[in-house]
C-alpha positions, 0 to 999 in steps of 0.5 A, spaced: 142 886 506 138 881 511 130 883 513 130 884 521 123 882 524 120 889 528 123 885 534 130 884 533 130 892 532 126 893 537 131 889 542 137 892 538 135 900 539 133 899 546 136 892 548 133 889 555 137 888 562 144 890 559 150 890 564 154 888 569 151 884 576 153 885 583 155 878 587 151 874 581 150 866 582 151 865 575 156 867 570 157 864 562 162 867 558 163 864 551 166 867 544 172 871 544 173 879 541 178 876 537 174 872 534 168 878 533 162 876 538 163 875 546 158 874 551 157 874 558 151 873 561 149 874 569 144 870 573 141 871 580 138 864 583 134 863 588 133 858 593 128 854 590 132 854 583 128 860 580 132 866 575 130 872 579 134 877 574 139 876 569 144 881 566 148 881 559 154 884 556 156 883 549 161 885 543 158 884 536 152 885 531 145 887 532 143 880 532 147 878 538 145 884 542 138 883 541 139 875 542 142 876 549 137 881 550 130 877 549 134 871 552 134 874 559 127 876 558 125 869 556 129 866 562 127 871 568 121 867 572 124 860 570 126 855 574 134 852 571 131 846 569 126 850 565 131 854 563 135 849 561 131 846 555 131 852 551 134 852 545 138 857 539 132 856 535 127 858 541 131 864 541 130 865 534 123 864 534 122 869 540 125 875 536 120 873 530 126 870 527 133 871 524 137 871 517 140 865 516 146 867 516 146 870 523 144 864 527 150 863 530 148 869 534 142 865 538 147 859 539 151 864 542 146 866 547 144 858 548 152 857 549 152 862 554 146 860 559 148 852 559 155 855 561 152 859 567 148 853 569 153 849 568 157 853 573 152 854 577 151 847 578 159 846 579 160 842 573 167 842 571 166 847 564 173 847 561 173 839 561 165 839 559 167 843 553 174 840 551 174 837 544 179 838 538 178 845 534 176 844 527 176 852 525 182 855 527 179 862 525 174 862 530 175 856 535 170 852 533 170 845 536 168 839 534 163 838 539 160 844 537 159 843 531 156 837 532 151 838 537 149 844 532 148 839 527 144 835 531 139 840 534 137 844 528 138 839 522 143 842 519 145 839 511 150 844 508 157 847 510 154 853 508 148 852 514 153 850 519 158 856 518 152 860 518 150 857 526 157 857 529 161 861 523 166 855 522 168 855 515 167 862 514 175 864 514 180 862 510 175 856 509 181 850 510 176 847 515 171 846 510 172 839 508 172 837 515 166 840 516 164 837 511 165 830 513 163 831 520 156 833 516 156 826 512 157 822 520 151 826 522 147 826 516 148 818 516 146 817 524 140 821 523 138 816 517 140 810 521 145 809 515 141 810 510 141 815 504 136 821 504 131 821 499 132 825 493 127 831 493 121 830 487 122 835 482 116 839 485 120 839 492 127 841 488 124 847 483 120 850 491 128 850 494 131 853 488 126 858 487 127 860 495 134 861 494 133 864 489 128 869 491 132 870 498 138 871 496 139 873 488 133 876 486 134 881 491 140 883 489 139 883 481 133 888 483 137 893 486 140 894 478 134 893 474 135 886 473 131 879 475 131 873 474 126 867 473 127 859 474 124 855 468 126 848 468 131 843 473 134 838 468 138 834 473 144 837 476 142 843 471 138 849 473 135 853 467 134 860 468 132 866 465 135 873 466 130 879 465 130 887 466 138 890 466 141 883 466 138 881 460 143 884 455 148 885 459 155 884 456 156 881 463 150 876 464 155 870 463 159 872 469 153 874 473 151 867 472 156 863 474 160 867 479 154 869 482 147 865 481 152 859 481 155 859 487 150 862 491 145 856 489 151 852 490 153 853 497 146 853 499 144 846 495 151 842 497 152 839 491 155 840 484 150 844 480 150 848 474 146 854 472 145 856 464 140 860 461 135 859 457 136 859 449 
């Protein structure tokens, strides 16, 4: 189960500015119901270029509702030029943060705003967004993946899936996503390889993943996990509580713990229990 901030809960339970709008000056529509998320954003813009009202209609999860709701509050009173500068991270920050797996909801809000402003300016939206579709399951294009990678400094396929949903269906596009990631990371570092993490940095990163994604699940059944050491690509752990003497402990390590770490670290690793 994901942890949501009080502000996310507030905007989900009592969303602001829900509904359609008569004679809007701009409309941005993104996503599709068939893919699980859709958002339509309506704007009223006065002669001075100030957004005087905003409303939305959405089909999606609580995070999608909250992201759209808080976005309308963020943009009302701003000029179009000021609204254009809002990023998906700004939306997430305004909500007090979103679980990594729900960051695509803030991206959808940003895209709806972009589409609305583009239409208001008379730009050819279809021409602007036309790009090769990488993820057929969710209709995610290469240009969208590259843009989100750049704006959020993403490093793994799992992060790309969290922010765009690409790769979250059949998974066949994951090698293509990895290729795009490699190209964008190379550009980010001017063609230089990223510096390897120090031992301390590795331990901090692995501990964070274990705490956020593994330990909480094990504790539900009376178990727990502790990081002991990292030796190259080998991550050494200790299982505690109900997990310690469980006959399925090896399956827990390989099918759950190791799988989660591989998703987040984006590299071949092995999880073993301390002898």
